Each structure stands twice: as C-alpha cells, then as structure tokens.
Backbone bond lengths (Angstrom), bond angles and torsions (degrees), N, CA, C in turn:
res aa  C-N    CA-C-N  psi(-1)  N-CA   C-N-CA  omega(-1)  CA-C   N-CA-C  phi
1 M - - - 1.479 - - 1.500 110.96 -
2 K 1.308 117.47 146.74 1.493 128.27 -177.20 1.496 104.45 -88.06
3 I 1.413 111.16 139.06 1.376 119.71 167.74 1.484 110.92 -133.83
4 T 1.321 117.56 156.57 1.398 126.77 -179.58 1.430 112.70 -112.38
5 I 1.414 116.72 122.58 1.480 116.78 -172.55 1.510 101.87 -139.00
6 T 1.394 110.01 158.10 1.495 122.04 176.47 1.592 108.85 -97.17
7 I 1.367 110.56 131.59 1.542 111.00 172.80 1.595 103.02 -110.41
8 K 1.235 116.75 134.77 1.568 123.12 -177.19 1.530 105.63 -134.93
9 N 1.338 105.05 132.67 1.513 119.53 179.63 1.605 102.16 -86.53
10 C 1.282 115.34 123.71 1.447 124.43 177.42 1.563 112.60 -65.41
11 I 1.319 115.56 -29.06 1.515 119.60 -171.82 1.578 107.43 -84.43
12 S 1.328 111.42 -54.84 1.500 121.25 -173.57 1.581 114.30 -84.06
13 N 1.320 114.17 -20.57 1.439 122.37 -175.32 1.616 109.96 69.24
14 R 1.327 114.36 12.99 1.516 114.72 -179.99 1.516 107.02 -80.37
15 E 1.268 120.35 148.84 1.503 122.39 179.00 1.608 106.76 -145.50
16 C 1.291 105.58 159.45 1.557 115.25 172.92 1.443 108.57 -155.73
17 N 1.401 109.10 154.78 1.424 115.80 -175.69 1.585 106.33 -104.61
18 I 1.309 112.79 134.34 1.469 116.18 178.36 1.609 111.74 -133.02
19 Q 1.265 115.14 157.87 1.387 121.13 178.16 1.563 112.15 -110.40
20 V 1.228 122.71 121.03 1.429 128.01 179.15 1.514 116.51 -127.20
21 N 1.235 117.33 160.32 1.523 118.34 172.41 1.490 108.64 -86.35
22 N 1.368 113.01 135.04 1.541 122.33 -169.36 1.705 107.67 -63.69
23 G 1.308 113.49 -13.73 1.422 116.19 177.89 1.487 113.93 -89.02
24 Q 1.360 120.89 -0.47 1.475 122.53 -172.13 1.516 100.90 -86.51
25 K 1.365 113.70 149.95 1.450 123.33 175.22 1.644 108.75 -72.22
26 I 1.268 114.80 142.04 1.455 121.27 -174.27 1.589 105.50 -70.32
27 G 1.280 117.34 -37.68 1.449 116.54 175.48 1.440 115.76 -61.87
28 T 1.330 120.84 -32.60 1.504 121.83 170.71 1.423 113.38 -54.81
29 T 1.289 113.23 -48.45 1.527 121.57 -179.26 1.536 109.37 -53.07
30 I 1.387 114.69 -49.82 1.374 122.38 176.92 1.587 117.55 -52.71
31 R 1.328 109.81 -48.35 1.407 117.01 177.96 1.475 113.08 -64.97
32 V 1.296 118.81 -41.52 1.505 119.55 169.62 1.493 118.46 -53.41
33 L 1.361 110.52 -49.27 1.446 117.08 174.48 1.497 114.61 -55.30
34 E 1.350 119.12 -42.21 1.447 124.03 179.55 1.437 111.32 -65.18
35 D 1.352 118.02 -32.70 1.462 124.96 -176.69 1.586 111.69 -84.68
36 N 1.300 116.41 -35.57 1.446 116.80 -169.93 1.573 111.57 -115.64
37 M 1.271 115.42 -15.34 1.555 115.09 -177.30 1.574 107.95 -140.74
38 A 1.314 108.74 68.67 1.522 118.16 -176.82 1.516 109.35 -57.14
39 D 1.317 122.13 -32.74 1.472 124.67 -173.75 1.436 108.59 -64.23
40 I 1.369 120.79 -36.37 1.593 118.67 178.43 1.414 111.98 -71.81
41 M 1.378 121.40 -17.33 1.459 121.12 176.58 1.483 113.95 -95.81
42 E 1.258 121.97 0.11 1.450 130.06 179.58 1.503 111.74 -48.68
43 G 1.350 116.03 128.43 1.437 124.84 172.40 1.671 107.68 89.97
44 L 1.342 119.11 -10.45 1.409 118.31 -175.58 1.558 112.59 -90.75
45 S 1.241 116.95 144.68 1.522 123.20 178.43 1.531 109.61 -69.91
46 D 1.329 115.62 169.04 1.502 115.07 177.40 1.455 114.05 -66.47
47 N 1.390 118.69 -18.28 1.410 123.24 -177.45 1.524 110.48 -106.42
48 V 1.413 110.55 80.25 1.468 120.75 -171.67 1.575 104.80 -80.73
49 K 1.290 111.64 140.92 1.471 122.45 174.12 1.528 107.04 -106.63
50 V 1.327 118.81 139.29 1.486 118.40 175.80 1.469 106.12 -115.59
51 K 1.410 115.73 141.03 1.441 119.82 -174.80 1.529 104.58 -133.85
52 S 1.263 124.94 143.08 1.424 128.37 175.57 1.514 108.57 -87.46
53 Q 1.245 119.47 120.88 1.516 123.78 -177.47 1.546 108.32 -70.64
54 R 1.307 123.47 -26.53 1.421 132.03 -179.88 1.513 111.80 -69.41
55 T 1.360 109.33 -55.37 1.623 118.22 -174.38 1.475 111.49 -98.14
56 K 1.357 120.86 -7.04 1.567 123.75 -179.29 1.461 110.67 57.97
57 R 1.353 119.87 28.34 1.505 117.68 174.19 1.483 112.12 -114.60
58 R 1.268 114.06 161.83 1.486 122.70 173.56 1.572 106.03 -75.02
59 I 1.340 111.06 139.25 1.438 120.22 177.88 1.523 113.82 -100.81
60 D 1.316 116.03 132.06 1.418 120.95 -177.10 1.484 107.62 -83.80
61 L 1.376 117.61 116.69 1.474 125.28 -175.02 1.538 118.84 -65.67
62 S 1.306 111.22 -19.57 1.452 118.54 -178.97 1.546 113.11 -87.37
63 R 1.285 114.88 0.52 1.479 118.97 -180.00 1.520 108.53 -114.46
64 N 1.368 113.54 160.52 1.485 118.07 -179.27 1.600 109.30 -87.35
65 Y 1.467 106.41 169.18 1.441 115.68 -177.72 1.516 113.88 -55.58
66 E 1.337 115.71 -45.65 1.465 122.65 175.33 1.441 116.37 -49.42
67 H 1.371 112.73 -52.90 1.520 117.35 -178.27 1.513 114.86 -67.67
68 E 1.332 111.98 -31.55 1.490 116.08 178.47 1.657 112.01 -88.65
69 M 1.317 113.45 7.86 1.431 122.23 176.12 1.504 110.34 54.48
70 I 1.394 118.08 52.53 1.429 122.83 170.37 1.423 107.77 -97.15
71 F 1.251 120.52 134.41 1.511 119.18 -177.79 1.473 107.00 -131.70
72 S 1.410 112.46 171.37 1.444 120.63 -176.35 1.588 108.93 -56.27
73 G 1.259 117.24 136.47 1.467 121.31 -179.06 1.478 109.90 98.72
74 D 1.283 124.30 -21.63 1.510 124.54 -173.00 1.536 108.64 -69.85
75 I 1.375 112.68 149.76 1.467 119.85 175.07 1.452 107.88 -111.85
76 L 1.400 115.16 129.26 1.388 120.33 172.25 1.465 111.21 -106.64
77 L 1.387 113.86 135.01 1.438 122.88 -177.82 1.427 111.59 -98.40
78 L 1.378 119.14 126.48 1.474 123.78 -177.82 1.509 101.43 -99.64
79 C 1.313 123.06 120.76 1.488 127.94 179.34 1.616 111.65 -130.42
80 S 1.277 111.37 159.92 1.518 115.31 174.64 1.556 103.87 -97.36
81 E 1.361 109.45 160.41 1.484 110.92 -174.94 1.567 107.75 -87.45
C-alpha cells in the first residue's frame, strides 16, 4: 500500500513530501534521498538518525514503514547524531 510522508531535515529545516510503499525499508528511502535529492540531506552527517515526529521515537532503518507503524501524513525527522 502506498503512503505519503513528509521528510524534514532538522538542520536546514528543508522538507519534502514523498510517496512510498509501506513494505519498503526505511533505509532504502534514505539512500535514494542521498543519491537523488542531496539538498534535503544538506548539513547532515553520514550517520543520519531518523525520528518520528508523531511518536517521538527513533526509527529502525532496517525495518519497513509498516513494521515501524509509519502511516500516511507522518513526518520523519532526519537528524545528525
């Protein structure tokens, strides 16, 4: 199932809305953003941490959106350690 989420950079405050399959691994999304949307990753270190704004918890990049209970409308924060 497709979900629409917002990705927000904690450093630069840039954000983008993307649509992903809820079975896709979150780490795959981050790698695609690094390769294709470098501006959204601006200011972040190589060791990016992802946090859900809704639940206030750190997200495991090796799991998919469904297992991490990320739903349409959620905002994921990209932060440096």
